[in-house]
FIDOMI-310718 format. One record per residue (C-alpha): x, y, z; residue in one letter. Coordinates in steps of 0.25 Angstrom, whole numbers. Each point is the difference from the previous one (the first is absolute). Example, Ala and Ser with C-alpha at 12.3 -4.5 7.8 and 13.67 -1.06 7.14 Angstrom:
# FIDOMI-310718
+-------+-------+-------+--------+
!    xx !    yy !    zz ! residu !
+-------+-------+-------+--------+
!    49 !   -18 !    31 !      a !
!     6 !    14 !    -2 !      s !
+-------+-------+-------+--------+
***
This chain:
# FIDOMI-310718
+-------+-------+-------+--------+
!    xx !    yy !    zz ! residu !
+-------+-------+-------+--------+
!   -15 !    79 !  -107 !      m !
!     3 !   -16 !     0 !      d !
!     1 !    -7 !    15 !      a !
!     5 !   -14 !     4 !      i !
!    -7 !   -10 !     7 !      g !
!     7 !   -12 !     6 !      m !
!    -6 !   -11 !     9 !      v !
!     9 !   -10 !     5 !      e !
!    -4 !   -14 !     3 !      t !
!     6 !   -12 !     7 !      n !
!    -4 !   -10 !   -12 !      s !
!     0 !     0 !   -16 !      y !
!   -16 !    -4 !     2 !      v !
!    -1 !    12 !     9 !      a !
!     7 !     9 !    -9 !      a !
!   -10 !    -6 !   -12 !      v !
!   -12 !     4 !     6 !      q !
!     6 !    12 !     3 !      a !
!     2 !     3 !   -12 !      a !
!   -13 !    -4 !    -6 !      e !
!    -8 !     7 !    10 !      a !
!     7 !    15 !    -4 !      m !
!    -1 !    -2 !   -14 !      v !
!   -15 !    -2 !     2 !      r !
!    -1 !    11 !     9 !      a !
!     7 !    11 !    -6 !      a !
!     7 !     5 !   -14 !      n !
!    13 !    -4 !     4 !      v !
!    10 !    -7 !    -8 !      e !
!     8 !   -11 !     8 !      i !
!    14 !     4 !    -4 !      v !
!     9 !   -11 !     8 !      g !
!     1 !   -10 !    12 !      v !
!    11 !    -2 !     8 !      e !
!     4 !   -10 !     9 !      r !
!     9 !     1 !    10 !      s !
!     3 !   -14 !    10 !      g !
!   -15 !    -3 !     4 !      a !
!    -7 !    12 !    -3 !      h !
!    -7 !     4 !   -14 !      v !
!    -2 !    12 !    -3 !      t !
!   -11 !     6 !   -13 !      v !
!     4 !    15 !    -5 !      i !
!   -13 !     8 !    -6 !      a !
!     2 !    13 !    -7 !      r !
!   -11 !    10 !    -3 !      g !
!    -7 !    13 !     4 !      n !
!     1 !     2 !    15 !      p !
!   -16 !    -3 !     2 !      a !
!     0 !   -12 !    -7 !      a !
!    15 !    -4 !     5 !      a !
!    -8 !     1 !    17 !      r !
!   -12 !    -8 !    -6 !      s !
!     8 !   -11 !    -6 !      a !
!    10 !    -1 !    12 !      v !
!   -12 !     0 !     9 !      s !
!    -7 !   -11 !    -7 !      a !
!    13 !    -9 !    -5 !      g !
!     3 !     1 !    17 !      g !
!   -13 !    -6 !     3 !      r !
!     2 !   -11 !    -9 !      a !
!    14 !    -3 !     6 !      a !
!    -7 !     0 !    13 !      e !
!   -11 !    -8 !    -1 !      r !
!    14 !   -11 !    -3 !      l !
!     6 !     3 !    13 !      g !
!    10 !     5 !   -11 !      g !
!     1 !    17 !     2 !      l !
!    14 !     4 !     7 !      v !
!    -2 !    15 !    -5 !      a !
!    -5 !     9 !   -10 !      s !
!     4 !    15 !    -4 !      e !
!    -4 !    11 !   -11 !      v !
!     9 !    10 !    -6 !      i !
!    -3 !    11 !    -7 !      c !
!     8 !     8 !    -9 !      a !
!    12 !    -7 !     3 !      p !
!    12 !     4 !     0 !      a !
!     9 !    -2 !   -11 !      a !
!    11 !    -6 !     9 !      s !
!   -12 !    -9 !     5 !      t !
!    -3 !    -3 !   -12 !      e !
!    15 !    -7 !    -3 !      k !
!    -5 !   -10 !    11 !      l !
!   -11 !    -4 !    -9 !      l !
!     1 !   -13 !    -8 !      p !
!    -4 !    10 !   -13 !      t !
!    10 !     9 !     4 !      g !
!    -9 !    11 !     0 !      g !
!    -4 !    -3 !   -14 !      a !
+-------+-------+-------+--------+
***
């Protein structure tokens, strides 16, 4: 069972720090980076426990820079939700 973890930041630097913390904290793969206006969201995939750990670490890293906007983990996302992701559910 796969999960997706997302950390949304208010700057590119915070997003890079979040991504680095995510992959160092857990066995996840960064599958996308989405930019929307001033926000940058890092999207990772892994098992549910790894995704939770990665999002926690990434959120803390972004928060240290004053850049955390939101974070979330979705365990076993629905097929229609997968279509929203940059990988298109691949």
